[in-house]
C-alpha positions as CSV (number, residue, x, y, z in Angstrom):
1,M,-1.6,-15.5,-1.6
2,K,-2.7,-14.3,-4.8
3,L,-2.0,-11.7,-7.4
4,I,-4.6,-9.2,-8.4
5,T,-3.1,-7.9,-11.9
6,A,-5.9,-4.8,-12.8
7,V,-6.2,-3.4,-16.1
8,I,-7.7,0.2,-15.9
9,K,-8.2,3.6,-17.8
10,P,-5.8,6.5,-17.0
11,H,-7.7,8.5,-15.6
12,K,-9.3,6.7,-13.1
13,W,-5.7,5.4,-11.5
14,E,-5.9,8.1,-8.6
15,E,-9.6,6.7,-7.4
16,V,-8.5,3.2,-7.2
17,R,-5.8,4.3,-5.6
18,E,-6.7,6.0,-2.8
19,A,-9.8,3.6,-2.6
20,L,-6.6,0.5,-1.9
21,E,-4.8,2.9,0.6
22,T,-8.1,3.4,2.2
23,F,-8.5,-0.2,2.5
24,G,-4.8,-0.7,4.1
25,V,-3.0,-2.1,0.9
26,T,0.5,-0.7,1.4
27,G,2.8,-1.7,-1.6
28,M,1.1,-2.3,-5.6
29,T,3.4,-2.3,-8.8
30,V,2.0,0.2,-11.1
31,S,3.3,0.5,-15.1
32,E,2.0,2.5,-18.0
33,V,0.8,0.1,-20.8
34,S,-1.0,-0.3,-24.2
35,G,-3.6,-2.5,-25.4
36,Y,-7.1,-2.3,-27.3
37,G,-9.7,-4.9,-26.8
38,R,-12.9,-6.0,-28.8
39,Q,-13.2,-2.7,-30.9
40,K,-9.4,-3.1,-31.8
41,G,-8.8,1.0,-30.7
42,H,-11.1,3.6,-31.9
43,T,-10.9,6.4,-34.1
44,E,-10.3,10.4,-33.1
45,V,-10.7,13.5,-34.5
46,Y,-7.6,16.1,-34.7
47,R,-8.0,19.3,-36.2
48,G,-10.5,18.4,-38.5
49,A,-8.7,15.1,-39.0
50,E,-10.1,11.3,-38.4
51,Y,-6.9,9.0,-37.4
52,D,-7.2,5.8,-36.0
53,I,-5.5,5.0,-32.5
54,A,-5.1,1.4,-32.2
55,L,-3.7,1.1,-28.8
56,V,-5.3,3.0,-26.2
57,P,-2.7,4.0,-23.2
58,K,-3.8,1.7,-19.9
59,I,-3.2,1.3,-16.5
60,R,-1.7,-2.1,-15.0
61,L,-1.8,-2.6,-11.3
62,E,-0.2,-5.5,-9.7
63,I,-0.9,-6.3,-6.2
64,V,0.0,-9.6,-4.1
65,V,-2.0,-10.2,-1.1
66,D,-3.2,-12.6,1.7
67,D,-6.0,-15.2,-0.1
68,A,-8.4,-13.8,2.7
69,D,-8.2,-10.1,1.2
70,A,-8.2,-11.0,-2.6
71,D,-12.0,-10.6,-3.1
72,D,-12.7,-7.3,-1.3
73,I,-9.8,-5.9,-3.1
74,V,-10.7,-6.8,-6.4
75,G,-14.2,-5.3,-5.4
76,I,-12.2,-2.2,-4.1
77,V,-10.3,-1.8,-7.6
78,V,-13.8,-2.8,-9.8
79,K,-15.8,-0.4,-8.1
80,A,-13.1,2.4,-8.3
81,A,-12.2,1.8,-11.9
82,Q,-15.5,1.7,-13.5
83,T,-17.2,4.4,-15.7
84,G,-20.0,2.2,-17.2
85,R,-18.0,2.4,-20.7
86,I,-16.8,0.3,-23.1
87,G,-12.7,0.0,-21.8
88,D,-13.2,0.2,-18.1
89,G,-10.4,-2.6,-18.2
90,K,-10.5,-5.9,-16.8
91,V,-9.1,-7.6,-13.0
92,W,-7.6,-11.2,-12.7
93,V,-6.2,-12.9,-9.8
94,T,-4.0,-15.8,-10.0
95,S,-2.3,-18.0,-7.4
96,V,1.1,-17.0,-5.8
97,D,3.6,-20.5,-4.9
98,T,5.9,-18.2,-3.4
99,V,7.2,-14.9,-2.7
100,V,10.7,-13.8,-1.3
101,R,11.7,-10.2,0.0
102,V,15.0,-9.7,-1.7
103,R,16.4,-7.1,0.7
104,T,15.8,-9.3,3.9
105,G,15.4,-12.9,2.2
106,D,12.0,-13.2,4.3
107,R,9.4,-15.3,2.6
108,D,5.8,-15.4,1.7
109,G,3.6,-13.9,4.7
110,A,6.2,-12.6,6.2
111,A,7.5,-10.7,2.6
112,I,3.8,-9.2,1.9
C-alpha cells in the first residue's frame, strides 16, 4: 500500500476531486494548510498598499491506495492540479506498512 500526499492550489481542488472520483477513489483526507516554497510567499497590493504574504494557502490531500494504483493516481492529481505556474504544489508517495479500520478492526487491503 502507498500513502499519496499532495499539496495543491485551493482553486484546483474541485478539478482534482472530480478526476479522482472518476478514477474510483472513494476516500481521502483533505486539509486546509498554509506554507511556502522557494519564493518564501509573495507580495500583494490591497487598496494601494503593498504587503507580504509569508504563508500561502494550500489544500493537502492524503489518499491510501494499493501499490498498483499509485502511479495512476499520482498522474491524475498532477494533471488536474497543474497550471504551469510557480506554486502548483507537490505530490509525494510513501510506503504504508499497516492500515487498520477503527470501526471493524479490518486490516490492510480490507481497510482501504
